[in-house]
Residue, then its C-alpha position, 0 to 999 in steps of 0.5 A: m416355316p417354309y424350309e424349302d424357300l429358306i434353303n433354296n435362297f440362302k447359304t448354310p450355315m445360317y441362323v433364323f429367328d422366327i419373330n411370330k414365335l418370339v412374340t407368342r412366347i413373350n405373351y405367354l410369359k406375360s400371361k404367367f407373370t401377372n403384374k410383373s415387368l419383363v426385362y430382356a437380357v440383351k446378351a441372349n440375342t442382340f439380333v431380336a432386340k429391336e423386335l422386342d422393344k414394344y413388348v418388354d419393359k426394360f433392356e439389360i445391357c452389360s457392355n458398351g458394345e451392347f449399348d451401341i447396338c441398342n442405341k443404333l436400333n433406337i431403343n428408348h433410353n429410358k428402357m435401358v438398364i446398364s449392368g455388368v461387372y465392369k463399367d469403365y469411366e469412358s463408357i459410363d461418361k458417354m451413357v450419362k451424356y446420352d441421358i441414360d439414367r438407370f444403372t446397376i451397382e456391382s461394386i464399391e468402385q462402381f458406386k463411386l464412379l456413378e456418384s462422380m458422374c452425377i456430380k460431373h454432369k449434374k444429372n440424376v442417376h437411378v440405380l439398383i444395387r446388385l446383391t451377390s449370390n456369392n460369386q463375382f457378381g454384385v456386392t455383399e449385404e454389408e456393402v449394400k448397407y454401406i452404399i445406402k448409408n453413404n449415398k449422397e448423389l444417387i437415387i437408389d430404387g432397389i435391389e437386383y439379384f440373379s444366381g444362375t440360369q437353367k434353374t428347375s428347382l422351385k425349392k431353390i427359387n423359393k429359398e432365394v425369394d425368402y432370402l430377398k424378402e428377409f434382407i429387404d425387410s431388414i434394410e428398410q427397418e434399419f435405415n428407414f429406407e424404402i426398397k421400391e423395386i426388385e429386379y430378379g433373375p429367375g433363371l427360367p429353364i429351357h429344355y433343349f433335349v428330347d429326353q427331358e420332360f417339363d410341365e412349364d405351365t405349372f412351374l411358372d404358375e408356382i414361381n408367380t405364386i412364390l414372387e407374391k411373397l415380395g408384397n407390393k414391390k415392383i417386380l422386374l423379371e430379368i429373362g434372356r434364355s427363356m424369352v428367346a431360345t425357342c424362336g431360333y433355328y440353326l441350319t447346316k448342310v451335310v457336306d461329306m459322309k464316311t464310314n469306318k469300324n466305329g460307325n457312320y460319320v456325317i460332316v456338316d458345314g457348321g459346327i460347335n463354333h456356331l451351335v451351343y446347347y447348354g447342358q450338352t455332354m460329349a454330344m450324347r444328348i439329342p437336341y430337337y431337330e429336323v432333316y430336310p428333305k424328308r424321305e422314306k429310306e432305311i433307318k441308320n445310325y449316325n454321328i454328326y460332326g462339324s467342319l472344324c479340325t478338332i475331335n471336339d467338334i461333335i454336334v450329336k452322337n448316335i442319332n437314328s435317321f432315314e438314310l442321309q445324303i450329301g446336301d441334306v440340311f439339319i435344322f437344329k431348334n431352340v437356338g435363339a439364345y446365345s448360340s449366335t454369339e457364344g460359339i468359338s466363332l473365330f476358330l479355324s477362320r471359317d465364315l460367320p453364318c448369315v442371320l435372318l428374321y422370319k417375320d410376316n411370312k418372309f425372310i429378312k437378312v439382318r447380317d450377311n456371312l462374315k469372313t473371320s479371316d479378316i479378323n484373324y489376319p495379322n495386318y503388318 
């Protein structure tokens, strides 16, 4: 990526999502998960959703806002799966009017709501019943049976299951798949009812920090083998973080520097309001990054802090770098998932970064810097 062109033409802080790198990543995942469908969890990054449309089979949408974004991007309605723990009447009514016909069920109330929509609009609605992993998501085994037994209006295609992110244990994934197979077999036998589809969230890990080692090729091959236990069911793999994390960059500029008895401090114009690394602990782990421009100077130890007025705004501690200067730009990598939406972006009323896509050797601005002071202003 031509950092010089980027830094000379756009204001920091900023996010950049490399679409060529994203497409390469998707094709890699497809090569590993043969005969499986890929479902993109839109919450991971809405800015690349349109670019993913021709590469993924489904989009999992968890809010009315995400639906509005995907709808404006002209994502085909038959590729949308409406999920989420809260489905309000007005939003679902609107979506069914738009001919969205695939939803998840996460509670008995949602089951009743979707049945009422079938009756009201005289339309078929396909559903996946989300089986809980013993948290706030999904329904119990007994409630799955209740829904199947009492269903009169819905077309039940299958089961959805997701237990968390950043899973590195093949033993855990194997145990989950065994559990799913056993439960599905019992459902089919008890109700003489075929479960055609399984949407499974494997929670594939992204290794954000330089102290991590990971043989991803072998790991994904093992998961693909484990999934074969599910037989001839249609398998939809719900993936968010692992699909988009590596395509993202966050650029933030050094704006001040100081030294005291505790070390060398660098202040950048971004901070933890924009940059989130899952698994970071007190900024002690070092993410993958570069500094631009590079120069041959004395190596020093630095602590990198953001521009928020809180002692918690620590990006990374104790990094060794060539001697830094005001105006240098840190380029933090692997921020394609969640950082652009998960940070405490309204804190201190600092502007939201602009967002750019890097595609076909050029930068495309898809969002300008936004003033959060307008949002935080009490208008009376």
